[in-house]
C-alpha positions as a printed NumPy array, in Angstrom:
array([[112.268, 116.099,  87.463],
       [113.625, 113.466,  89.238],
       [111.179, 110.346,  87.98 ],
       [112.755, 108.399,  90.469],
       [111.341, 110.296,  93.38 ],
       [107.904, 110.349,  91.942],
       [108.263, 106.331,  91.904],
       [109.451, 106.256,  95.291],
       [106.466, 108.459,  96.61 ],
       [103.992, 106.255,  94.68 ],
       [105.773, 103.498,  96.482],
       [106.082, 104.531,  99.862],
       [102.253, 106.277,  99.931],
       [ 99.711, 103.495, 100.304],
       [ 96.345, 102.937, 101.988],
       [ 96.407, 100.977, 105.068],
       [ 93.538,  99.934, 107.521],
       [ 94.228,  99.555, 110.964],
       [ 97.571,  99.816, 112.426],
       [100.486,  98.699, 110.586],
       [102.169,  96.725, 113.242],
       [ 99.156,  94.217, 113.892],
       [ 98.021,  94.44 , 109.849],
       [101.29 ,  93.165, 109.055],
       [100.951,  89.713, 111.052],
       [ 97.551,  89.688, 109.478],
       [ 98.599,  89.487, 106.231],
       [101.971,  87.039, 106.992],
       [ 99.237,  84.91 , 108.112],
       [ 96.915,  85.125, 105.162],
       [ 99.841,  84.716, 102.89 ],
       [100.271,  81.597, 104.518],
       [ 96.539,  80.571, 104.941],
       [ 96.542,  81.169, 100.773],
       [ 99.589,  79.24 ,  99.712],
       [ 97.751,  76.132, 100.927],
       [ 93.921,  76.953, 101.373],
       [ 91.437,  75.413, 103.03 ],
       [ 89.447,  76.155, 106.308],
       [ 92.555,  77.336, 109.539],
       [ 92.958,  75.236, 112.149],
       [ 95.745,  76.134, 113.918],
       [ 98.467,  79.612, 113.825],
       [101.567,  80.08 , 114.94 ],
       [103.558,  83.461, 114.302],
       [106.864,  84.122, 115.528],
       [107.961,  87.683, 115.358],
       [110.291,  90.186, 116.378],
       [110.318,  92.493, 119.571],
       [109.121,  95.835, 118.112],
       [106.6  ,  95.   , 115.817],
       [104.947,  93.03 , 118.769],
       [105.195,  96.498, 120.92 ],
       [103.894,  98.575, 118.565],
       [100.895,  96.037, 117.978],
       [ 99.394,  94.837, 121.724],
       [ 97.522,  98.076, 122.693],
       [ 95.763,  99.259, 119.321],
       [ 92.401,  98.202, 118.119],
       [ 91.635,  95.687, 115.155],
       [ 89.298,  97.359, 112.423],
       [ 85.792,  95.681, 112.157],
       [ 86.069,  94.271, 115.705],
       [ 85.856,  95.694, 119.215],
       [ 89.291,  93.672, 119.813],
       [ 92.924,  94.754, 120.414],
       [ 96.214,  92.946, 119.909],
       [ 98.004,  90.231, 118.122],
       [ 96.193,  86.862, 118.594],
       [ 93.245,  88.321, 117.03 ],
       [ 94.759,  90.149, 114.212],
       [ 96.318,  86.789, 113.759],
       [ 93.355,  84.431, 113.568],
       [ 91.043,  87.17 , 111.495],
       [ 94.274,  87.236, 108.753],
       [ 93.617,  83.424, 108.475],
       [ 90.174,  83.556, 108.692],
       [ 89.33 ,  86.512, 106.661],
       [ 92.323,  88.288, 105.468],
       [ 92.898,  89.055, 101.414],
       [ 96.284,  88.821, 101.102],
       [ 96.262,  90.168,  97.668],
       [ 94.778,  93.781,  99.493],
       [ 98.203,  94.34 , 101.466],
       [ 97.806,  96.491, 104.107],
       [ 93.992,  96.766, 103.451],
       [ 94.146,  92.601, 104.231],
       [ 91.218,  93.209, 107.28 ],
       [ 89.01 ,  94.932, 104.633],
       [ 86.311,  92.75 , 104.52 ],
       [ 86.021,  91.65 , 107.929],
       [ 82.582,  90.627, 109.366],
       [ 81.121,  89.757, 112.921],
       [ 80.851,  86.362, 112.116],
       [ 84.405,  86.419, 110.971],
       [ 85.495,  87.61 , 114.392],
       [ 83.45 ,  85.217, 116.303],
       [ 85.454,  82.795, 114.661],
       [ 88.383,  84.153, 115.387],
       [ 87.838,  84.463, 119.105],
       [ 86.506,  80.81 , 119.156],
       [ 89.619,  79.863, 117.665],
       [ 91.717,  81.82 , 120.313],
       [ 89.44 ,  80.512, 122.997],
       [ 90.505,  77.303, 121.909],
       [ 94.087,  77.798, 122.449],
       [ 94.722,  77.454, 118.694],
       [ 96.571,  80.921, 118.057],
       [100.107,  80.959, 119.26 ],
       [101.925,  84.359, 119.047],
       [105.494,  84.149, 120.212],
       [108.463,  86.802, 120.029],
       [111.818,  85.986, 119.295],
       [114.17 ,  87.634, 122.047],
       [117.087,  86.332, 120.656],
       [116.736,  88.726, 117.708],
       [119.103,  91.51 , 118.916],
       [118.913,  93.669, 115.771],
       [116.102,  95.807, 114.746],
       [114.055,  95.512, 112.132],
       [110.598,  93.525, 111.2  ],
       [110.456,  90.221, 111.24 ],
       [107.009,  87.886, 110.851],
       [107.393,  84.037, 110.718],
       [103.824,  82.703, 110.231],
       [102.717,  79.111, 109.951],
       [ 98.92 ,  78.244, 109.331],
       [ 97.635,  74.377, 109.601],
       [ 94.341,  73.904, 107.662],
       [ 92.281,  70.869, 106.535],
       [ 94.926,  70.689, 103.56 ],
       [ 97.643,  71.222, 104.967],
       [100.551,  73.757, 106.535],
       [101.317,  76.923, 104.981],
       [104.229,  79.14 , 105.697],
       [105.283,  82.666, 105.091],
       [107.808,  85.021, 106.223],
       [107.505,  88.699, 105.974],
       [110.475,  90.969, 106.983],
       [112.225,  94.454, 106.576],
       [108.631,  95.882, 105.531],
       [105.568,  95.304, 106.275],
       [104.518,  93.388, 102.943],
       [107.964,  92.273, 101.849],
       [107.281,  88.292, 101.134],
       [110.546,  86.791, 101.344],
       [109.568,  83.009, 101.72 ],
       [106.67 ,  81.065, 100.882],
       [106.091,  77.309, 101.533],
       [103.293,  74.819, 101.212],
       [103.592,  71.536, 102.723],
       [107.272,  71.409, 103.154],
       [108.019,  72.527,  99.578],
       [109.373,  76.246,  99.28 ],
       [107.312,  78.264,  96.684],
       [109.337,  81.629,  96.955],
       [112.691,  82.054,  98.481],
       [113.793,  85.522,  98.123],
       [117.783,  86.75 ,  99.396],
       [117.425,  88.98 , 103.116],
       [119.8  ,  89.342, 106.105],
       [118.381,  86.831, 108.784],
       [121.519,  87.981, 110.901],
       [119.621,  88.106, 114.435],
       [122.259,  90.432, 115.261],
       [122.323,  92.371, 112.528],
       [122.407,  96.16 , 112.549],
       [119.386,  97.949, 110.352],
       [121.195,  99.608, 107.026],
       [119.923, 102.488, 105.774],
       [120.115, 101.295, 102.369],
       [116.728, 102.542, 100.784],
       [117.247, 104.154,  97.06 ],
       [116.133, 107.414,  98.963],
       [119.593, 107.875, 100.558],
       [121.345, 109.092,  97.515],
       [119.214, 112.039,  97.055],
       [119.907, 115.098,  99.641],
       [117.064, 117.26 , 101.389],
       [117.947, 119.959,  98.32 ],
       [116.816, 117.275,  95.91 ],
       [113.26 , 116.972,  97.678],
       [112.683, 120.474,  97.514],
       [113.439, 121.083,  94.174],
       [111.214, 118.218,  92.861],
       [108.332, 119.331,  95.04 ],
       [108.613, 122.767,  93.236],
       [109.047, 121.43 ,  89.796],
       [106.884, 118.183,  89.027],
       [103.58 , 118.793,  87.132],
       [101.05 , 119.022,  89.157],
       [ 99.138, 116.304,  87.43 ],
       [101.351, 113.238,  88.652],
       [100.395, 114.42 ,  92.308],
       [ 96.645, 113.277,  92.262],
       [ 97.697, 110.341,  94.657],
       [ 99.01 , 113.064,  97.196],
       [ 95.56 , 115.093,  97.452],
       [ 93.674, 111.697,  97.57 ],
       [ 95.78 , 111.004, 100.888],
       [ 95.299, 114.283, 101.937],
       [ 91.472, 113.525, 101.405],
       [ 91.481, 110.373, 102.771],
       [ 93.519, 111.126, 106.158],
       [ 91.554, 114.337, 106.595],
       [ 88.216, 112.038, 106.418],
       [ 89.533, 109.242, 109.173],
       [ 90.29 , 113.455, 111.582],
       [ 86.714, 114.235, 111.059],
       [ 85.513, 111.109, 112.326],
       [ 87.67 , 111.027, 115.366],
       [ 86.547, 114.232, 116.092],
       [ 82.907, 113.757, 115.47 ],
       [ 82.917, 110.664, 117.654],
       [ 85.974, 111.917, 120.087],
       [ 87.903, 108.637, 119.412],
       [ 90.463, 107.028, 121.756],
       [ 91.507, 109.437, 124.405],
       [ 89.736, 112.351, 122.953],
       [ 93.248, 114.235, 122.303],
       [ 91.691, 115.969, 119.259],
       [ 89.03 , 117.838, 120.428],
       [ 90.583, 118.782, 123.635],
       [ 93.027, 120.424, 121.513],
       [ 90.577, 122.288, 119.85 ],
       [ 88.942, 123.391, 122.536],
       [ 91.942, 124.81 , 124.35 ],
       [ 92.884, 126.777, 121.518],
       [ 89.477, 127.054, 119.144],
       [ 90.817, 129.883, 117.028],
       [ 94.311, 129.353, 116.521],
       [ 95.437, 127.244, 113.092],
       [ 98.387, 126.177, 114.921],
       [ 95.732, 123.9  , 117.714],
       [ 93.619, 123.119, 114.84 ],
       [ 96.288, 121.661, 112.889],
       [ 97.16 , 119.992, 116.341],
       [ 93.41 , 118.783, 117.091],
       [ 92.955, 117.388, 113.74 ],
       [ 96.179, 115.31 , 113.29 ],
       [ 95.532, 114.08 , 117.009],
       [ 91.798, 113.086, 115.921],
       [ 93.065, 111.106, 112.929],
       [ 95.488, 108.761, 115.293],
       [ 92.678, 109.047, 117.842],
       [ 90.22 , 107.178, 115.217],
       [ 92.931, 104.641, 113.836],
       [ 94.334, 103.518, 116.987],
       [ 90.506, 102.877, 118.56 ],
       [ 90.356, 100.719, 115.367],
       [ 87.964, 102.709, 113.322],
       [ 87.131, 101.099, 110.359],
       [ 88.68 , 103.464, 107.885],
       [ 91.689, 103.479, 106.135],
       [ 94.624, 106.174, 106.495],
       [ 97.193, 107.224, 103.732],
       [100.291, 105.374, 105.038],
       [103.571, 106.952, 104.421],
       [107.021, 104.28 , 104.701],
       [104.622, 102.059, 106.134],
       [103.09 , 103.773, 108.985],
       [ 99.484, 105.164, 109.082],
       [100.101, 107.552, 111.996],
       [103.33 , 108.705, 109.985],
       [101.433, 109.05 , 107.024],
       [ 98.437, 110.756, 108.904],
       [101.12 , 113.172, 110.834],
       [102.795, 114.359, 107.531],
       [100.011, 115.771, 105.933],
       [ 97.304, 116.786, 108.037],
       [ 99.185, 119.961, 109.573],
       [100.231, 121.125, 105.899],
       [ 96.168, 120.987, 104.797],
       [ 95.154, 123.263, 108.317],
       [ 98.232, 125.576, 107.501],
       [ 97.872, 126.183, 104.014],
       [ 94.666, 127.46 , 104.527],
       [ 95.789, 129.677, 106.998],
       [ 98.087, 130.844, 104.929],
       [ 95.742, 131.413, 101.909],
       [ 97.877, 128.884,  99.685],
       [ 96.336, 127.574,  96.79 ],
       [ 95.326, 123.554,  96.895],
       [ 98.581, 122.911,  94.35 ],
       [100.574, 124.79 ,  96.916],
       [ 99.477, 122.393,  99.564],
       [ 99.457, 119.423,  97.695],
       [103.168, 120.432,  96.941],
       [104.225, 120.874, 100.281],
       [102.76 , 117.402, 101.232],
       [104.699, 115.854,  98.93 ],
       [107.55 , 117.233, 100.292],
       [106.792, 116.083, 103.553],
       [106.464, 112.545, 102.318],
       [110.03 , 112.871, 100.695],
       [111.319, 114.161, 103.785],
       [109.757, 111.4  , 106.252],
       [110.952, 108.674, 103.791],
       [114.318, 110.069, 104.213],
       [114.644, 110.301, 107.759],
       [112.783, 107.129, 108.318],
       [115.394, 105.691, 106.019],
       [118.331, 106.196, 108.44 ],
       [116.287, 105.912, 111.658],
       [114.848, 102.518, 110.365],
       [111.222, 101.365, 109.852],
       [110.935,  99.777, 113.253],
       [112.966, 102.03 , 115.389],
       [113.395, 103.154, 119.432],
       [112.458, 106.575, 118.245],
       [109.125, 107.778, 117.186],
       [108.666, 107.816, 113.419],
       [106.04 , 110.465, 113.691],
       [107.723, 112.854, 115.919],
       [110.883, 112.373, 114.486],
       [110.601, 111.554, 111.063],
       [107.008, 112.742, 110.079],
       [107.371, 116.123, 112.138],
       [110.707, 117.102, 110.204],
       [108.86 , 116.444, 106.875],
       [105.696, 118.816, 108.489],
       [108.663, 121.399, 109.398],
       [109.746, 121.525, 105.546],
       [106.349, 121.248, 104.54 ],
       [105.181, 124.209, 106.188],
       [108.512, 126.256, 105.401],
       [107.588, 125.785, 101.652],
       [104.03 , 127.266, 102.598],
       [105.769, 130.278, 103.618],
       [107.749, 130.731, 100.654],
       [111.212, 130.149, 102.58 ],
       [114.295, 129.969, 100.943],
       [116.33 , 126.243, 100.685],
       [118.372, 127.522, 103.454],
       [115.563, 128.267, 105.248],
       [113.868, 125.103, 105.147],
       [116.99 , 123.332, 106.049],
       [116.473, 125.409, 109.33 ],
       [113.311, 124.499, 109.765],
       [114.409, 120.847, 109.97 ],
       [117.591, 121.025, 112.092],
       [115.363, 123.32 , 114.62 ],
       [113.144, 120.246, 114.854],
       [116.349, 117.946, 115.47 ],
       [117.973, 120.119, 117.856],
       [114.745, 120.623, 120.408],
       [113.023, 117.046, 120.161],
       [115.524, 114.719, 118.506],
       [115.166, 111.23 , 120.216],
       [111.737, 111.088, 121.268],
       [111.381, 107.323, 122.496],
       [108.824, 105.075, 120.464],
       [107.088, 103.206, 123.242],
       [104.375, 101.538, 121.146],
       [101.698, 102.278, 119.294],
       [ 98.692, 103.371, 121.491],
       [ 96.301, 105.933, 122.342],
       [ 98.597, 108.32 , 123.474],
       [100.274, 108.304, 119.971],
       [ 97.643, 110.97 , 119.329],
       [ 99.376, 113.049, 122.095],
       [102.45 , 112.716, 121.225],
       [102.419, 113.283, 117.606],
       [100.141, 116.193, 118.033],
       [102.803, 117.802, 120.349],
       [105.261, 117.365, 117.722],
       [103.856, 118.54 , 114.66 ],
       [103.101, 121.908, 116.909],
       [107.143, 121.899, 117.292],
       [107.788, 121.519, 113.696],
       [105.32 , 124.763, 112.616],
       [107.004, 126.644, 115.084],
       [110.224, 125.714, 113.93 ],
       [109.239, 126.604, 110.654],
       [107.987, 129.791, 111.716],
       [111.145, 130.847, 113.625],
       [113.297, 130.035, 110.54 ],
       [111.452, 132.546, 108.705],
       [112.477, 135.071, 110.782],
       [116.024, 134.358, 111.212],
       [115.732, 131.997, 114.147],
       [117.782, 128.897, 114.245],
       [119.687, 126.465, 116.66 ],
       [123.332, 127.374, 115.666],
       [125.652, 124.557, 113.5  ],
       [127.409, 122.432, 116.232],
       [124.709, 122.641, 119.073],
       [124.158, 118.945, 119.938],
       [123.084, 117.112, 117.266],
       [122.611, 119.922, 114.614],
       [125.231, 120.006, 112.149],
       [125.76 , 122.678, 109.179],
       [122.929, 120.919, 107.045],
       [119.746, 118.872, 107.753],
       [121.373, 116.036, 105.567],
       [124.316, 115.531, 108.007],
       [121.961, 116.164, 111.158],
       [119.748, 113.506, 110.264],
       [122.206, 111.068, 109.54 ],
       [123.68 , 111.568, 112.764],
       [120.118, 110.783, 114.206],
       [120.041, 107.541, 112.456],
       [123.298, 106.301, 113.665],
       [122.209, 107.119, 117.264],
       [118.475, 105.143, 116.519],
       [120.232, 102.524, 114.921],
       [123.593, 101.682, 116.429],
       [123.026, 103.639, 120.045],
       [119.868, 102.794, 121.123],
       [120.089,  98.955, 120.42 ],
       [119.779,  98.016, 123.992],
       [117.501, 100.79 , 124.997],
       [114.996,  99.28 , 122.504],
       [115.5  ,  95.44 , 123.877],
       [115.047,  97.263, 127.583],
       [112.166,  99.189, 126.579],
       [110.285,  96.411, 125.015],
       [110.445,  94.117, 127.498],
       [109.287,  96.297, 130.138],
       [106.112,  97.131, 127.637],
       [105.365,  93.768, 126.919],
       [106.343,  92.472, 130.226],
       [102.662,  93.828, 131.251],
       [101.119,  91.681, 128.468],
       [100.309,  88.554, 130.367],
       [ 99.93 ,  86.461, 126.938],
       [103.64 ,  87.066, 125.832],
       [105.677,  84.039, 124.647],
       [109.223,  83.979, 124.14 ],
       [111.11 ,  81.986, 121.921],
       [113.75 ,  79.618, 123.584]])
């Protein structure tokens, strides 16, 4: 067993309350406030375009509001930075009222740094209180604090690449492994070490059931079930969509995230729960399939980027689902590999146009293709090597996909973000 892979899983699979875009802003603001203490008076945030794009259309848990102003204000007023991606876990109606008053008083200023041409998470938060000024910078990942300052004095300074033109580097430790390593690990790791994976499945299914019950968001989950009531494939699409529906609406329930994304964690896990039931697989086999799915997902996100112009649910998590489904079907290592490349060759390159209700439809369509790709591989049907982006191995195909996302789509990302964000009248730019 490769112990490091277990450590990676434990580090990258965590509960997250609400969409991780605005949650990361709440976290950064909360860190800035905590470093100085006191009663918050003013909040200023300067951030990257992609996190902004991914945050403007999603509900904030515990409130009826959407967007970054409320996320920033709540981070200062009620955020618990020690809770990480569950920073807004204890927001009350009174907190919401105070946050809205702060916004109405023009004491919350959220800006986009359009000069930051490179892609990657960057949040610079300052909070003025009755006790002074707190300053926090979160970069690269959603809770990675690289700088803290209290009343002009630096408290924490970590080295990080702040080149605004930098190309995202695929430098996560998981890049030293291959798909075969993830398959072997998922088969061999003692099952008792994967209890947290079962917790992830349970947490995400709870969110899915709430979304299904309420018909949250646009109701894609209920619609899929209505269309294909007796189909396990449509059931997988339905419950995955319902979890996203609930999360994007701002239901006050956590999702188990994967690689800093709640929707990615949902997409990489729920379909395999449904398909395991369909194939009469044991709980242990289901858990191992989800572990494989999570590892593949983390691996792909390393190459396309944490914040990417490519949709991580459709591109990263769906590859995980394809591999996990193939594992449930007792496919060979080669067939698992072809399941992944079937997905890359059919839907590789789907755009991330921000977190929103519509994500439910996008991710449910993607996992449908992922599951079908695994079944096709099982009967020997796959996209041939050299056909478009498809290489001899999934590893090589994933690396090419990553290069396209990181290098080839930088300008695409800028244009897309400007088009989406321009419809938000509150957008401010850094000179």
